[in-house]
C-alpha positions as CSV (number, residue, x, y, z in Angstrom):
1,M,0.0,0.0,0.0
2,S,2.8,2.4,0.9
3,A,4.5,1.6,-2.4
4,D,1.3,2.5,-4.3
5,I,1.0,5.8,-2.4
6,A,4.6,6.6,-3.2
7,N,4.2,5.8,-6.9
8,A,1.0,7.9,-7.1
9,A,2.7,10.8,-5.4
10,A,5.7,10.5,-7.8
11,R,3.4,10.4,-10.8
12,S,1.4,13.4,-9.5
13,G,4.7,15.3,-9.1
14,R,5.8,14.5,-12.6
15,E,2.4,15.6,-14.0
16,R,2.7,18.9,-12.1
17,D,6.2,19.4,-13.4
18,E,5.1,18.7,-17.0
19,L,2.2,21.1,-16.6
20,R,4.5,23.8,-15.3
21,G,6.9,23.2,-18.2
22,L,4.0,23.4,-20.7
23,G,2.9,26.7,-19.2
24,E,6.5,28.1,-19.3
25,V,6.9,27.2,-23.0
26,I,3.5,28.6,-23.9
27,L,4.3,31.9,-22.2
28,A,7.8,31.9,-23.8
29,M,6.2,31.5,-27.2
30,A,3.7,34.2,-26.5
31,L,6.6,36.6,-25.7
32,A,8.4,35.4,-28.9
33,G,5.2,36.2,-30.8
34,S,5.4,39.8,-29.6
35,S,8.8,40.0,-31.2
36,V,7.1,39.8,-34.6
37,V,5.3,43.0,-33.9
38,V,8.5,44.6,-32.4
39,G,10.5,43.3,-35.4
40,K,8.1,45.1,-37.7
41,L,8.8,48.3,-35.9
42,L,12.5,47.7,-36.0
43,A,12.6,46.7,-39.6
44,V,11.7,50.2,-40.8
45,R,14.1,52.0,-38.4
46,I,17.4,50.1,-38.0
47,P,19.4,47.8,-40.3
48,V,18.8,44.1,-39.6
49,F,22.1,43.0,-38.2
50,L,22.6,46.2,-36.2
51,S,19.2,45.9,-34.6
52,V,19.9,42.2,-33.7
53,E,23.2,43.2,-32.2
54,L,21.8,46.1,-30.2
55,S,19.0,43.8,-28.8
56,L,21.5,41.1,-27.8
57,C,23.6,43.7,-26.0
58,A,20.5,44.8,-24.1
59,A,19.8,41.2,-23.3
60,L,23.3,40.7,-21.9
61,V,22.9,43.8,-19.6
62,A,19.5,42.4,-18.4
63,I,20.7,38.9,-17.7
64,L,24.2,39.4,-16.2
65,P,23.0,40.2,-12.6
66,A,21.1,36.9,-12.5
67,Q,24.1,35.0,-14.1
68,M,26.5,36.3,-11.5
69,A,24.7,34.3,-8.8
70,R,25.1,31.2,-11.0
71,R,28.7,31.7,-12.2
72,K,29.8,28.4,-10.7
73,E,27.6,26.6,-13.2
74,L,29.9,27.8,-16.0
75,R,32.4,25.1,-14.8
76,L,30.0,22.4,-16.0
77,L,30.4,23.5,-19.6
78,G,32.2,20.8,-21.6
79,R,32.7,20.4,-25.3
80,R,29.3,18.7,-25.7
81,E,27.4,21.5,-24.0
82,L,29.3,24.2,-25.8
83,G,28.7,22.5,-29.1
84,Y,25.0,22.3,-28.7
85,M,24.9,25.9,-27.3
86,F,26.7,27.1,-30.4
87,L,24.1,25.4,-32.6
88,Q,21.3,26.8,-30.5
89,A,22.8,30.3,-30.8
90,L,23.5,30.0,-34.5
91,F,20.0,28.6,-35.5
92,G,17.8,29.8,-32.7
93,I,19.0,33.4,-32.4
94,V,21.3,34.6,-35.2
95,L,19.7,32.9,-38.2
96,F,16.2,33.0,-36.8
97,R,16.3,36.7,-36.2
98,A,18.2,37.5,-39.4
99,F,15.7,35.5,-41.5
100,T,12.7,36.9,-39.7
101,L,13.7,40.5,-40.0
102,Y,14.9,40.3,-43.6
103,G,11.7,38.4,-44.4
104,L,9.6,41.1,-42.8
105,H,11.3,43.6,-45.1
106,L,10.2,41.6,-48.2
107,T,6.8,40.0,-47.3
108,S,3.6,40.9,-45.6
109,A,2.7,40.1,-42.0
110,L,-0.1,38.0,-43.4
111,S,2.3,35.7,-45.3
112,A,4.6,35.5,-42.3
113,G,1.7,34.4,-40.1
114,V,0.7,31.7,-42.6
115,I,4.2,30.3,-42.7
116,T,4.8,30.3,-38.9
117,S,1.6,28.4,-38.6
118,A,3.6,25.4,-39.8
119,A,5.8,25.4,-36.7
120,P,3.9,22.7,-34.8
121,A,4.0,20.4,-37.8
122,I,7.7,21.1,-38.4
123,M,8.5,20.4,-34.8
124,A,6.6,17.1,-34.9
125,V,8.6,15.9,-37.9
126,L,11.9,17.0,-36.4
127,A,11.0,15.3,-33.1
128,A,10.3,12.0,-34.9
129,V,13.4,12.2,-37.1
130,A,16.0,13.6,-34.7
131,L,14.8,12.7,-31.2
132,K,12.9,9.4,-32.1
133,E,9.8,10.6,-30.4
134,K,6.5,8.9,-31.5
135,L,3.5,11.1,-32.2
136,G,0.6,9.7,-30.3
137,R,-3.0,9.9,-31.6
138,G,-3.9,12.7,-29.2
139,Q,-0.8,14.7,-30.1
140,A,-1.4,14.1,-33.8
141,L,-5.0,15.5,-33.4
142,G,-3.6,18.4,-31.4
143,V,-1.1,19.2,-34.1
144,G,-3.9,19.0,-36.7
145,L,-6.2,21.3,-34.8
146,T,-3.4,23.8,-34.1
147,V,-2.3,24.0,-37.7
148,A,-5.9,24.3,-38.9
149,G,-6.6,27.0,-36.4
150,L,-3.6,29.0,-37.3
151,L,-4.3,28.7,-41.0
152,L,-7.9,29.8,-40.3
153,I,-6.5,32.9,-38.6
154,N,-4.0,33.7,-41.2
155,L,-5.8,32.8,-44.5
156,W,-9.4,33.7,-43.8
157,G,-8.8,36.2,-41.1
158,H,-7.5,38.8,-43.6
159,G,-9.0,40.6,-46.5
160,R,-7.6,39.9,-50.0
161,A,-6.4,43.5,-50.4
162,E,-3.8,43.0,-47.7
163,G,-1.5,41.1,-50.1
164,T,0.4,37.8,-50.0
165,G,4.0,39.0,-49.9
166,S,6.9,38.0,-52.0
167,L,8.4,34.6,-52.6
168,P,11.9,35.5,-51.3
169,G,10.4,37.0,-48.1
170,N,8.1,33.9,-47.6
171,L,11.1,31.6,-48.0
172,L,13.1,33.6,-45.4
173,V,10.3,33.3,-42.9
174,L,10.0,29.6,-43.6
175,A,13.7,29.2,-42.9
176,A,13.3,31.1,-39.7
177,T,10.5,28.8,-38.6
178,V,12.7,25.7,-39.2
179,C,15.5,27.4,-37.2
180,E,13.1,27.9,-34.3
181,A,12.2,24.2,-34.3
182,L,15.9,23.2,-34.5
183,L,16.5,25.3,-31.3
184,T,14.3,22.9,-29.3
185,V,16.0,19.8,-30.8
186,F,19.4,21.1,-29.9
187,R,18.4,22.1,-26.4
188,K,16.8,18.7,-25.6
189,S,19.9,17.0,-27.2
190,S,22.3,18.8,-24.9
191,G,21.2,16.8,-21.8
192,G,20.0,19.6,-19.6
193,R,22.9,19.8,-17.2
194,I,23.1,23.5,-17.6
195,G,20.4,25.7,-16.1
196,S,18.1,27.9,-18.1
197,I,19.7,31.2,-17.1
198,T,23.3,30.1,-17.8
199,N,22.1,28.5,-21.1
200,T,20.5,31.8,-22.1
201,T,23.6,33.9,-21.1
202,V,25.9,31.7,-23.2
203,L,23.5,31.7,-26.1
204,V,23.2,35.5,-26.1
205,S,27.0,36.0,-25.7
206,M,27.8,33.6,-28.6
207,S,25.2,35.2,-30.8
208,A,26.5,38.7,-30.0
209,V,30.0,37.7,-31.0
210,M,28.7,36.0,-34.2
211,M,26.6,39.0,-35.2
212,L,29.2,41.7,-34.4
213,P,31.1,41.8,-37.7
214,F,27.8,42.1,-39.7
215,A,26.5,44.8,-37.3
216,L,29.7,46.8,-37.8
217,L,29.1,46.7,-41.6
218,D,25.6,48.0,-41.0
219,L,26.9,50.7,-38.8
220,R,29.3,52.0,-41.5
221,A,26.3,53.1,-43.6
222,F,23.9,54.1,-40.7
223,N,23.9,56.9,-38.2
224,P,22.6,55.7,-34.8
225,S,21.3,59.2,-34.1
226,R,18.5,58.4,-36.6
227,I,17.0,55.9,-34.1
228,D,13.9,57.4,-32.5
229,A,12.4,56.7,-29.1
230,V,10.2,53.9,-30.5
231,G,13.3,52.3,-32.0
232,W,15.2,52.3,-28.7
233,I,12.2,51.1,-26.7
234,S,11.8,48.2,-29.3
235,V,15.5,47.3,-28.9
236,L,15.2,47.2,-25.1
237,Y,12.0,45.1,-25.3
238,Y,13.4,42.7,-27.8
239,G,16.5,42.2,-25.6
240,A,15.1,42.2,-22.1
241,V,11.7,40.6,-22.6
242,A,11.5,38.8,-26.0
243,T,15.0,37.4,-25.5
244,V,16.0,37.1,-21.8
245,I,12.6,36.3,-20.2
246,A,11.4,34.2,-23.2
247,Y,14.5,32.1,-23.5
248,I,14.8,31.5,-19.8
249,L,11.1,30.3,-19.7
250,W,11.6,28.2,-22.8
251,G,14.9,26.7,-21.8
252,H,13.4,25.6,-18.4
253,G,10.1,24.4,-19.7
254,A,11.3,22.6,-22.9
255,L,13.3,20.1,-20.8
256,R,10.2,19.0,-18.9
257,I,7.9,18.1,-21.8
258,S,8.4,16.2,-25.0
259,A,9.5,17.8,-28.2
260,N,6.1,17.0,-29.7
261,R,4.3,18.9,-26.9
262,T,6.8,21.7,-27.2
263,G,5.9,21.9,-30.9
264,I,2.2,22.2,-30.2
265,A,2.9,24.9,-27.6
266,T,4.8,26.9,-30.3
267,A,1.3,27.7,-31.6
268,A,1.2,30.4,-29.0
269,L,3.8,32.4,-31.1
270,P,1.7,33.2,-34.2
271,L,-1.4,33.4,-32.1
272,S,0.3,36.0,-29.9
273,A,1.5,37.8,-33.1
274,V,-2.1,38.0,-34.4
275,V,-3.6,39.4,-31.2
276,L,-0.8,41.9,-30.6
277,S,-0.9,43.0,-34.2
278,A,-4.6,44.0,-33.6
279,I,-3.8,45.7,-30.3
280,V,-0.5,47.4,-31.2
281,L,-0.6,47.8,-35.0
282,G,-4.3,48.3,-35.3
283,E,-4.9,45.4,-37.7
284,P,-8.6,44.3,-37.8
285,L,-9.8,41.2,-35.9
286,R,-12.3,39.1,-37.8
287,P,-14.7,36.3,-36.9
288,A,-12.1,33.9,-38.4
289,H,-9.6,35.0,-35.9
290,V,-11.9,34.1,-33.0
291,A,-12.6,30.6,-34.5
292,G,-9.0,30.1,-35.3
293,C,-7.9,31.0,-31.7
294,A,-10.5,28.5,-30.3
295,A,-9.0,25.8,-32.6
296,V,-5.5,26.6,-31.5
297,V,-6.5,26.4,-27.8
298,A,-8.3,23.1,-28.4
299,G,-5.2,21.8,-30.2
300,I,-2.9,22.7,-27.3
301,I,-5.3,21.0,-24.9
302,M,-5.8,17.8,-27.0
303,G,-2.1,17.5,-27.6
304,N,-1.4,17.5,-23.9
305,I,-4.1,15.2,-22.5
């Protein structure tokens, strides 16, 4: 009897841990979705590489106080961890942001939303191929509902006059979506010995170093005095909130749930982008948006039952 009670308690603890991890990933993706709106504001104010570098510097300033309390954890970094961190930084930050911001220069927000809607499906495929995770019936249904809801939001939630964007821009956003999915694969493959704050600090530092030469090239042809208040606020938000807080939450939560569930939770990114586009950018919300949001929420629930 005591063994049964202990097993039940352990199972309940795991379920609470997974539920907390899911909540952290959903919140992280919602914050990442806000970066699409902020990225649109930055795209018309600051060159791409310079804006990424400035946001990474802001992220470092924001996270260093917390990292100082965990500096001993840096001793755990070996070749394996550093290798996977490099891949996370390259694909999840540098290439993801460069592709996204360049894509937003060339294509419409509508097209970007349609393409990012494929994130749960891309994550499910990568989880099966790279991590050997099987997609259960409930999770498959969850992915289907999520993708259907996001397509409903992005295809039928906008008028025809709003345009479809350009093919090069669409391909760049698709590349960014794949990079985002690879971020989760590399994080889960790293083994999770390094805490989320240290992981984020190293990722941001590596990304800032990789981006610096390109940012300096941008700086040669751009005067920073041209950046207005909205531009600086966007840089600070992108660094402190959409990078530091989002990556800490994601890095902690992604280790506690499967990659398939993480993929379903990424639906919060385009969903957040749609809602915030209406609030911040004044884009119209239509009945299809409401129906799509309901399908996305149902997909997240079904995928985690």
